C-alpha positions, 0 to 999 in steps of 0.5 A: 436335767440341765438348768434350762430344763427346770422352772423357777420352782424346780419342777421340770419344764413341760415346754422344754425337750423331755430329758433323756431318761427314756431311750431315744432309739433302739440300737438297730436303725429304722429303715429309710423307707419307714423314716420317709413315711414318718416324715410328713408326721413330724415324727422327729420333733414329736419324739416318736422313737422315744415313745415307741421305745417306752411302749416296747417295754411291753413287747414279749419278743424280738419280732414284736419289738422290731415291728413296733419300732419300725411302724409307719403311719397306716392307711386310715382303714388299716389304722382303724382295724389295728385300734379295734384289735387293741380293744379286743386284746384289752378284754383278754389282758389279765386272764390266765390263758393269754397268748404266748409271744415269747418264742417269736424270734424275728425271722427277718433278722434270722434271714438277714445274712442269707444262706451262709448265715443260716447256721444251727443257732439261727435255724433252731431259732426259726424252728422255735418261731414256727412252733410259737406261730403255730401255737398262736394260730391255734390259740386264736382259732379256739377263741374266734368268737371272743376275738374275731378281728384278731382271729381273722389276722391269725387266719392269714398266717401261712401253713409252714408245718412242713418246713417246721417238720423238716427242721425237726427232722434235722435238728435235735432239741439243742439245735444241733444237726442230728446224726440221723440227718443223713446216712453218711453223717450217721456213719461218720458220727459212729466212727467218731464215737468209736474212736473217742472211746478207743482213745479214752481207753488208751489214755487210761492205760497210759495213765495207769502206768507207774512210770507215767503216773509219777511224772504227771502234774494231775491225773486228768485227761485234758484237751488241747486243739481237740486232741487228748493230752496229759499234764506232765511236769516240765522237768520230766517231760522227756519221760513221756513219749509223744507230741507236745501241744501246749505249756501251762502259764506257770511253765511248770507243766507241758501238755503231751499227747502220748505216742500211743494215741497219736494215730488214733487221734489222727483218724478221729480228726479226719473222721470229725473233719468229714463229719463237720463237712457233712453237717455244713452240707446238710445246713446249706441244703436246709438253708436253701429250703428255708430261703425257698419259703422266704415269701411265706416267712415274711408273710408270717412275720407280718401277720404274727407281728400284727397280733403281738402289736395288738397285745403290746397296745393292750398292755400299754393301755393297762400299764399307762391308763391309755386308750385306743382313740376313737375316730369321728363318726364312731359311737361315742366319738366327738365330731373333731379332735377331742383329747380327754385327760391327755398326758404325755407318755414321756412325762409318765415315764418320768413319774414312773422313774420318780424323777417327776412328782405328777403329770397334770392331764390336759383337755384339748378340742379342735375341729367341732365348733372351731378349726383353729385354737390359739393358746396363750399364756406365760412361759413354762405354762405348758403351751408347747406341751399341749402342742406336742401332746396333740401332735403325738396323739395324732401320730400314734393314732395313725400308727394304730397305737394307743394314746395316754388319754381318757375314755372318749378321746377322739383323734381323727386320722390325719394325713400328715402333721406339720409342726414348727416346734422348737427354736433350734437354728438350721446350722447346716443351712446357715439359717437363723432361728426366725428363718428356720421357723419360716422354712417349716411354716412354708412347708406347712402352708404348702402341704397342709390340707383340711385332713392335716394337723398343723402345730405352730409354736411361738408363732410370730416370735423371733423378730419384730413383734409388729411384723411378726404379728402381721406375718402370723395373722396372714399365716393364720388367715391362709390356714383358716381359709383352707379349713386346716385344723391348727394349734398355735401358741403365741405371745403376740397380742395381735394374734390373741385378737385373731380368734375374736375376729374369726368365727372358726378360731378360738382362744385358749390359755394356760394357767399360771399362779402369779402368787407363787410364780408356778405354772398349773399346767391346765389348759382353758379353752375359750379365753386368751391368756396373759403373759404376766410379764410385768407381775412376774418382773415385780415379784422378781424385784425389777425396779418399780420406776421401770415397771411403772413406765412399762405399765403406762405404755401397755395401759392403752393397748390393754384397754383397747384389747379389753374393749374388743374382748368385751364386745366379742364376748357380748356377741358370743353370749347372745349368739350362744343364748340364741343357739341354746334356745334353738337347740332346746326347741329342736330337742322338744320337737325331736321328743314330740316326734319320738313320742308320736312315732312310738304311739304310731308303732304301738297302734300298728302293732295292736291293730295287727295283733287284733287282726291276727286274733280275729282271723284265728277266731274266724278260721276256727269258726269256719273249721267248725262249720266245715266239720258240720258239713262233713258230718252232714255228708256222712248222713247222705246215704241214709236219704233217698236219692232225690233228697240226697242229691238236693242235700249234696248240692246245698252242702257243696254250695256251703263248702264254697261259701266257707272257703271264700270266708276263711281268709282275709286278703292280708292273711292269704298274702301272708300264707302265700309268701311263706317260704323255707327260712321265713321268720314267723311267730307261734302264739302257742309257744310264744316264740319266733321261729324259722320255717323249715318245711311247708306242706301246702296240701295239708296246710301245715308248717314244720318249724325249728323250735330250738333243736326241735322241729314242730308241725303246726297248722297254717292257722297257728302261724302269724307274721313275726312283724305283727307282734 
């Protein structure tokens, strides 16, 4: 760490650029299209590549690592879905049956060199990738109910089993072309094997001869250029007839191919050359088959990469106590940006590397009660860190990645992040520090919308304070008028007053211990901070007479500002009291309304229940009367014809009366509405059930009770809603 990156206390300065203890990028360059997509989000100034490299430690495969490093901001729906998948994966982290991503060699890299690049090694790696992908599809398919969103992605993985089977047919377990890959290759392989055996026997016969053995440096059969040779003592080289292929480094031995095996070696070399040409032909043919499936392989790459990205994010959540941020409108979310216990991941990496003792978390909110937060306070207090952390969280959320904050952290999906952070000069454009600030501010004013996030570090600095304050005020007014969420850090007093004069702006300050001259890295929303320059100057030994003059010149200005702040605070206190009282009355009204609604629903339920019970009682009495009528009809044959006719007329009229009295209009409407699939209640079983079948002639209902089917009479069925 350089000297300018260290605070007076010796602690790392959170306002400086984070030291390069974390790799800034991977060796492979990010494609230009991805770079272009990231530019509206200030990816470079927010050190995205360094953070992604940190997250990439959790990748299990080259495919996942590449996909992570090449991530670009997503469409809102895609980002939300990616974050949901991370939450699903997080539930599985730590279990014994986690999915295995280790075999996912990146198909994009394997196909990068085209047909000629598809050698045995790459084709074997592709086969392993296909097998691993198939295993992942099966894994997620078996756990569809537990991880539905991830299973939905797995369903999109194309079926490349035929290609995998084709690779299996051609390549052995070592990744080499099998002799069975073609009839010609099999024949050539047998010839090479036979010739190799004949050569071995011939070489052993030569070594066994006493005149040869006497001049050998060792008894081993060596290879030079693929040819079998013997190590012969240099001084006796003429005693072994054959071809000299090499000489030892010491010069004491020469390597000779005996004359007896030269012809065999030639024939074997020819056969081996033919075999290699056949292998090359097979690989080219197989390569064409692979490239014919390039679109499917790219789809596989994308879908499987999304699965591993979810797992990478879940592992980051566990290792770094991160969360997948929620968005406004979701359950438990704030109405605007809300960072809870936010810590910059690169600082956490320093803690992990034991180059930093600890990271103090910060809380930032924006977009609920106010659209602009103006942060003031002394240098090295953490103002720039607050801006960088907020911007980084916005960018990571747009990428669909977790942020190192606490539960409840809410990050809207901004369409861009415009950032003016740092004081580097634009040397390439011959711009001063102040001019470079203006260039970035102009870009922010030109492109920012109410759905963007603007970060302005040290607004108004680098020039005359009065002019800087006037220009800064104009910039803030323009952003506030357009409703652009904005975070600003400044030392300019005029900008501190801005928040007191505008309802949608708020002050914040960073804590600084003036006794120890050490920052506390804590952000307080609601009050402006002081630079503490005079106190720090006194502690560092600046002459007292100089300090007194400075204090006299600042006293009047501070008094005016303090008076303004007091007036605004009083107004805000009164407004807050009125708002709290109104909210209290509103809450009481809501509670009374809820109680009345609960009582009304209870009365309706009780009324419906009583009506259902009364109806059942009425129907029971009607059934008893109907049975009495039936018994009376059974006695009619015992009466005289005249008496029987008279009694039959009475009984028929009684039947009509009973049928009219049996059902209320409401009950009849309910029975008429019954259909297959209707949800009803069976009081006898105290269960809600689905109607499976109706028999209107017998006035019976068949219902599904769990795995069983039960047959009940109409009068045993009541509306489910009524109970």
